[in-house]
N, C-alpha and C positions, 0 to 999 in steps of 0.2 A: 515441514509444511512447505508448499510451493507458494511464492510470492510472484504475481504477475504484474507487468507494467505495460501500459498502453499509451500510444500517442506521444506527446511531448515528455510525459513522465519517463518513458522508455528511453527517449533520446537523451534526456539529462543524466539519467543513471548509466546508460550505455548497455543495458541488458534487457532482453524481453521477459526474462524470468530467472528466478534463482531459488534454490532449496535453503531453507533457513531453520536452524534449531533455535528455538526461543522458549523462554518461560513467561513471556508476555501474557498478562491476563486479559488485555483489551487490545483492539486495534490501535488506539493512541499509544499504549505501551510499546507495541511493535514498531510504530513510526518513530517513536523516541529511540529505540535500539537501532533501527536502520539509519536514522539521521546522524547517530554518533559514529557510524562506521567510517564516513569519508565525506568530503565536500560535495561530490556529485549526489549522494543521497540526501544530505542537508539541504542542497538547493532544490531538489525535487519536492521536498516535504516542507519547504519553507512557508508556504500559505496554504493551509489546509482547507480554507474556504473555496480554493480553486480546484479541489480534488473530490472525487467520489470513491467509495470503497464498496466492494462486494465481498462477502464471506461465503465460501462455497456456492458461489454463483447467485447469491441473493443480496440485493442493495441493502446497505445497512449503514449505521453511523459509526463514528470513530470510538465511541464508547461501548460498542458492541463487544460481548465476550469472545475469547478465542478457544475456549475449552473445546477439544474435539475437532476444531477446524482443520481442514486438509489443504485449503487454498484461500489465498486473500488476493484480490486484485485491486489495483489502484489505477485511476483513469480520470481524465478531465470530464466536466459535465458534458453531456451530449445534447445536441440540438437536432431537430429534424425539420423536415419540410415536405 
């Protein structure tokens, strides 16, 4: 699966994307796996209230299932004008 990082999430992790092999059942499980990798990932995922997630380009929640997912993207909330 491809994991994409945008805005300050990308800056904290230091990567725009990475390929991940995971057995995570949900987005929250994936976040836990990624957070355990290193300090940069842990910092990026420290406050999930400040993050949004999309699975296969559809906005979803952190309890969304990952079965069959090809892409997960993490980004801060968007504002517009």
